[in-house]
C-alpha positions as CSV (number, residue, x, y, z in Angstrom):
1,X,0.0,0.0,0.0
2,X,2.8,2.4,0.9
3,X,4.2,2.3,-2.7
4,X,0.8,3.1,-4.2
5,X,0.3,6.0,-1.8
6,X,3.7,7.5,-3.0
7,X,2.7,7.0,-6.6
8,X,-0.7,8.7,-6.1
9,X,1.1,11.7,-4.5
10,X,3.0,12.2,-7.7
11,X,-0.4,13.0,-9.3
12,X,-0.9,16.0,-7.1
13,X,-2.6,14.4,-4.1
14,X,-1.5,15.1,-0.5
15,X,-0.6,12.0,1.6
16,X,-3.9,12.1,3.4
17,X,-5.8,12.5,0.1
18,X,-3.9,9.6,-1.4
19,X,-4.7,7.4,1.6
20,X,-8.4,8.2,1.5
21,X,-8.5,7.8,-2.3
22,X,-6.8,4.4,-2.0
23,X,-9.4,3.4,0.6
24,X,-12.3,4.4,-1.6
25,X,-10.8,2.5,-4.6
26,X,-10.2,-0.7,-2.6
27,X,-13.3,-0.7,-0.3
28,X,-15.9,1.3,-2.3
29,X,-18.4,4.1,-1.7
30,X,-18.5,5.4,1.8
31,X,-19.4,8.4,3.9
32,X,-16.9,10.6,5.6
33,X,-17.7,9.0,9.0
34,X,-17.1,5.5,7.5
35,X,-13.9,6.6,5.9
36,X,-12.5,8.1,9.1
37,X,-13.4,5.0,11.0
38,X,-11.7,2.6,8.5
39,X,-8.7,4.8,8.0
40,X,-8.1,5.5,11.7
41,X,-7.9,9.2,11.0
42,X,-9.8,12.1,12.6
43,X,-13.0,13.1,10.9
44,X,-11.8,16.7,10.3
45,X,-8.7,15.4,8.4
46,X,-10.8,12.9,6.4
47,X,-13.4,15.5,5.4
48,X,-10.6,17.8,4.4
49,X,-9.1,15.0,2.3
50,X,-12.5,14.2,0.7
51,X,-13.0,17.8,-0.2
52,X,-9.6,17.9,-1.8
53,X,-10.3,14.7,-3.7
54,X,-13.5,16.1,-5.2
55,X,-11.8,19.3,-6.1
56,X,-8.9,17.4,-7.8
57,X,-11.2,15.1,-9.7
58,X,-10.5,11.9,-7.8
59,X,-13.9,11.5,-6.1
60,X,-17.5,12.4,-6.7
61,X,-20.2,13.3,-4.1
62,X,-23.4,11.1,-4.1
63,X,-26.3,13.3,-3.0
64,X,-28.3,10.9,-0.9
65,X,-30.0,11.1,2.5
66,X,-26.4,11.1,3.8
67,X,-23.5,12.4,1.8
68,X,-21.3,9.6,0.5
69,X,-18.2,9.6,-1.8
70,X,-17.5,7.5,-4.8
71,X,-14.0,7.2,-6.3
72,X,-13.2,8.2,-9.8
73,X,-11.7,5.1,-11.5
74,X,-7.9,5.1,-11.3
75,X,-7.4,5.0,-15.0
76,X,-9.8,7.9,-15.6
77,X,-8.1,9.9,-12.9
78,X,-4.6,9.3,-14.2
79,X,-5.6,9.9,-17.8
80,X,-7.1,13.2,-16.8
81,X,-4.0,14.3,-14.9
82,X,-1.7,13.2,-17.8
83,X,-3.7,15.3,-20.3
84,X,-3.5,18.3,-17.9
85,X,0.3,17.8,-17.4
86,X,0.8,17.6,-21.2
87,X,-1.2,20.9,-21.7
88,X,0.8,22.6,-18.9
89,X,4.1,21.3,-20.4
90,X,3.2,22.8,-23.8
91,X,2.3,26.1,-22.2
92,X,5.6,26.3,-20.3
93,X,7.6,25.3,-23.4
94,X,5.9,28.1,-25.4
95,X,6.4,30.9,-22.9
96,X,9.6,30.1,-21.0
97,X,12.8,30.8,-22.8
98,X,14.9,27.6,-23.3
99,X,18.3,27.4,-21.7
100,X,20.9,26.0,-24.0
101,X,23.6,24.3,-21.9
102,X,27.2,24.0,-22.9
103,X,27.3,20.4,-24.0
104,X,31.1,20.4,-23.8
105,X,30.9,20.4,-20.0
106,X,31.1,17.2,-17.9
107,X,27.9,16.8,-16.1
108,X,27.5,14.5,-13.1
109,X,24.0,12.9,-12.7
110,X,23.0,11.6,-9.3
111,X,20.1,9.2,-8.6
112,X,19.0,6.1,-10.4
113,X,15.8,7.6,-11.8
114,X,17.6,10.6,-13.1
115,X,20.1,8.4,-14.9
116,X,17.4,6.2,-16.3
117,X,15.6,9.3,-17.6
118,X,18.8,10.6,-19.2
119,X,19.3,7.3,-21.0
120,X,15.8,7.4,-22.3
121,X,16.1,11.0,-23.5
122,X,19.4,10.2,-25.3
123,X,17.8,7.2,-27.0
124,X,14.7,9.0,-28.1
125,X,16.7,12.0,-29.4
126,X,19.3,9.8,-31.3
127,X,19.3,10.6,-35.1
128,X,21.5,7.9,-36.6
129,X,23.1,5.3,-34.3
130,X,23.3,4.0,-30.7
131,X,25.9,2.0,-28.9
132,X,24.8,0.6,-25.5
133,X,26.8,-1.6,-23.2
134,X,24.5,-2.8,-20.3
135,X,23.6,-5.9,-18.4
136,X,20.8,-7.9,-20.0
137,X,19.0,-7.7,-16.6
138,X,18.5,-4.0,-17.2
139,X,18.0,-3.9,-21.0
140,X,14.2,-4.4,-20.8
141,X,14.0,-0.9,-19.2
142,X,14.8,0.5,-22.6
143,X,13.2,-2.1,-24.9
144,X,10.5,0.4,-26.1
145,X,13.0,3.1,-27.0
146,X,15.4,0.7,-28.7
147,X,12.7,-1.0,-30.7
148,X,11.5,2.4,-31.8
149,X,15.0,3.3,-33.1
150,X,15.1,0.0,-35.0
151,X,11.7,0.6,-36.6
152,X,12.9,4.0,-37.7
153,X,15.9,2.4,-39.5
154,X,18.5,3.7,-37.0
155,X,21.5,1.5,-36.1
156,X,21.4,-0.1,-32.7
157,X,24.5,-1.9,-31.3
158,X,24.1,-3.7,-28.0
159,X,26.8,-5.2,-25.8
160,X,25.0,-7.4,-23.4
161,X,24.6,-11.1,-22.4
162,X,23.6,-13.7,-24.9
163,X,20.2,-14.2,-23.2
164,X,18.9,-10.9,-24.4
165,X,17.4,-10.8,-27.9
166,X,16.1,-7.8,-29.8
167,X,15.3,-8.3,-33.5
168,X,17.0,-5.8,-35.8
169,X,19.9,-4.8,-33.5
170,X,23.6,-5.7,-33.8
171,X,24.3,-7.8,-30.8
172,X,27.7,-8.6,-29.2
173,X,27.5,-11.1,-26.4
174,X,29.2,-9.7,-23.3
175,X,29.0,-10.8,-19.7
176,X,28.5,-7.9,-17.2
177,X,29.9,-8.5,-13.8
178,X,28.4,-5.3,-12.3
179,X,25.9,-2.6,-13.1
180,X,28.2,-0.4,-15.1
181,X,27.0,0.9,-18.4
182,X,28.2,3.0,-21.4
183,X,25.9,4.8,-23.9
184,X,26.9,6.6,-27.0
185,X,24.5,8.3,-29.4
186,X,25.3,9.6,-32.9
187,X,29.0,9.6,-31.9
188,X,28.4,12.9,-30.3
189,X,27.0,12.3,-26.8
190,X,28.2,9.9,-24.1
191,X,26.9,8.7,-20.8
192,X,28.7,6.3,-18.5
193,X,28.2,5.3,-14.9
194,X,26.7,2.7,-12.5
195,X,23.2,1.6,-11.8
196,X,23.0,1.1,-8.0
197,X,20.1,2.0,-5.7
198,X,18.2,5.2,-6.1
199,X,20.6,7.2,-3.9
200,X,24.0,5.8,-4.9
201,X,23.7,5.6,-8.7
202,X,25.9,8.1,-10.5
203,X,26.5,8.9,-14.2
204,X,28.8,11.2,-16.2
205,X,27.4,12.9,-19.3
206,X,29.0,15.0,-21.9
207,X,29.3,15.9,-25.6
208,X,33.0,16.7,-25.0
209,X,34.9,14.9,-27.8
210,X,37.5,13.6,-25.3
211,X,34.9,11.6,-23.3
212,X,33.1,10.5,-26.5
213,X,36.4,9.3,-28.0
214,X,37.4,7.6,-24.8
215,X,34.2,5.6,-24.6
216,X,34.2,4.8,-28.3
217,X,37.7,3.4,-28.0
218,X,36.7,1.3,-24.9
219,X,33.6,-0.1,-26.7
220,X,35.6,-0.8,-29.9
221,X,38.2,-2.7,-27.8
222,X,35.4,-4.7,-26.1
223,X,33.9,-5.6,-29.5
224,X,37.3,-6.6,-30.8
225,X,37.9,-8.9,-27.8
226,X,34.4,-10.5,-28.3
227,X,35.2,-11.1,-32.0
228,X,38.5,-12.6,-31.2
229,X,36.8,-15.1,-28.8
230,X,34.0,-15.9,-31.1
231,X,35.8,-16.1,-34.5
232,X,39.5,-15.7,-33.9
233,X,39.3,-12.5,-36.1
234,X,40.4,-9.4,-34.3
235,X,39.5,-7.0,-37.0
236,X,36.7,-4.5,-36.3
237,X,33.4,-5.0,-38.0
238,X,32.8,-2.8,-41.1
239,X,29.6,-1.7,-39.5
240,X,31.5,0.1,-36.8
241,X,33.4,2.5,-39.1
242,X,32.4,5.5,-37.0
243,X,34.6,4.1,-34.2
244,X,38.3,5.1,-34.2
245,X,40.7,2.5,-35.7
246,X,42.5,0.6,-32.9
247,X,45.9,-0.9,-33.3
248,X,46.3,-4.5,-32.3
């Protein structure tokens, strides 16, 4: 229940509102008195939460002999909020000047969710090609974005374990001992780091040619070693001509 309460709060509900909304969704229509009794909260707090829920579109009032509250279905509530967020996002983008960061800087990204979001943004914004070295355990997080790139005819090269399959990509089997990852898009942007828990995950992002070249060289060497093990041929694949040439 605690996780669901936290998720509901991301849709603009206070903690008390989220608790009462969850109660209505799981137990059905009830009065303020019944809700207070079942939630173990004071009636004043519950009535305040119910008023907030009706105002925010999460509950409706049934006008009967005694007032009772009916929850708006969770999908309807979420869809309404998402449409409103999309409208607000467009409004902000149109009227707030965009800051153009210096992409040559080295940017440290903290927190697992922030790193996952950065990976997704890099993938969706890629114009030509993607190189991604990541554990197969984590690859499904980006299946939708990677599949979209392949459908658009963009080159996707994955370095991950053999148990991961994605039709249309170039796949090099590589065992990952930890949660480290490397991502390069369009030979212009690079992100590298570790996926740990939400607090301790860190990543380094930049469009600085030095970092991009360093990661390209590292990935090219990894691919060369994989090819040596599989075929005994240490030459780089002709499909990787955008990587720097590496001497044996």
